[in-house]
Steps between C-alpha positions, in 0.01 A plus 500: 500500500466176689646210300498126565751263342334159457704186434329170408717211620487127429786269602768771483718396793818572302415864419222625726717641778731693267209642303291601802798666670587699188140606452465599865803728463308693233146490634331541837200279421566148370249215465601141423230260380617144565297291257514167682878449495614154605871574547662723766340818360232526776764473774714769337205735446377462857846594626519799264154611609624534856840643411407745223135568578370380164136401450427137412214304346532121510302254284485150641486363144614639167222728372664657195687810392187696414349429841811636670489822297129545568562462872777759481254743338243430770751546784620828345144628468404399854802674650478824308793468259509716188709261290602136511814389318518128422826318437625142492726335754729297272751784440368566150361835618764731643418686823733772371227589248248589772601871514423534127149369564460735797601793280237410240236454772581848629456643149132403531450448127393135482289236672724204412877530460608172344857381483622402155797277430480567126528875444804648331616620842462163676828340605565130457663301780544133584408230252273549200129432555370166370383546142150370568447759774622785282286381207187469716561841656546662160194327354265577787628856541428563132149361540440708814603815316286421196189400693517754782660800331801498732864558408690251713837339433476250788157370598623262769750682719394469864706801610223763505366796695121513534295795620287349778191711429511377138536136606197546727293559184594163348320171556792259501444127544784325316720288731771372266772619266242633252423779748656769272242420230221598738686803631567643154149431372333677792755782509437572132122484542519760777746719311772476765819683415790263434870569457801272478827534688815327372632230735781251461444174315619235746440126475664286765304176463392402147351176635256665739165320495160658436335187640327209330396536138613865489859382471405410142550819298213430257256436783621809685455722193151361437409556865614863495308562178183342636516706818566819303197443276285414801612803695446741212140377477462513878644851521260616229207349690612663825537834326153464348353415839666805656368729227151349527506553874620858482369614163 
């Protein structure tokens, strides 16, 4: 198996070097996607690129979390990787969990292996998550399960392993934080195999911004719901078009 670890980064000068070094100890192929950072992150990543041999994509302006993940999928596909594991750079995803993902990839039983912070086996560390984030996660995860026939406990965890050949079948366009809504809708429409893997529940910064109006919990919940409804309809239309083409 050829596996790429992809790390979206935005203004993470305080943590990026520690995280990248720990990930590089556990993986040969590491990609950082710098999403228009305005602090010292670009300088640090350029140095680590030369020192550790990591791959690097740099956005001149902030393009969004979903865009970064989509570019990681594209880079993995172009360079012949079998899996791409995505993880955050703010020390809320533990590099020590990477071997567990690698083990599940090797088992070859799923197309998406999604970290969950809310299984019975998940360990809690750090401060408690802000109540609005937990409530939104619980609400949207319940709606995803009901509408898509999935059985998730954590619809938003960004610590995931994705089979590259399966991601190649998706038509992903979402740039922002609602990206998981599109991913789950299309994955369900194509019948991709999904499993969850317990990961630690870590919140280091309860005041982290989503940007603009999305910092308002009611607006954020409404946005996620709207994107989910849109993407379910879009996935159904794409599936119908595929069947019409091939039927």
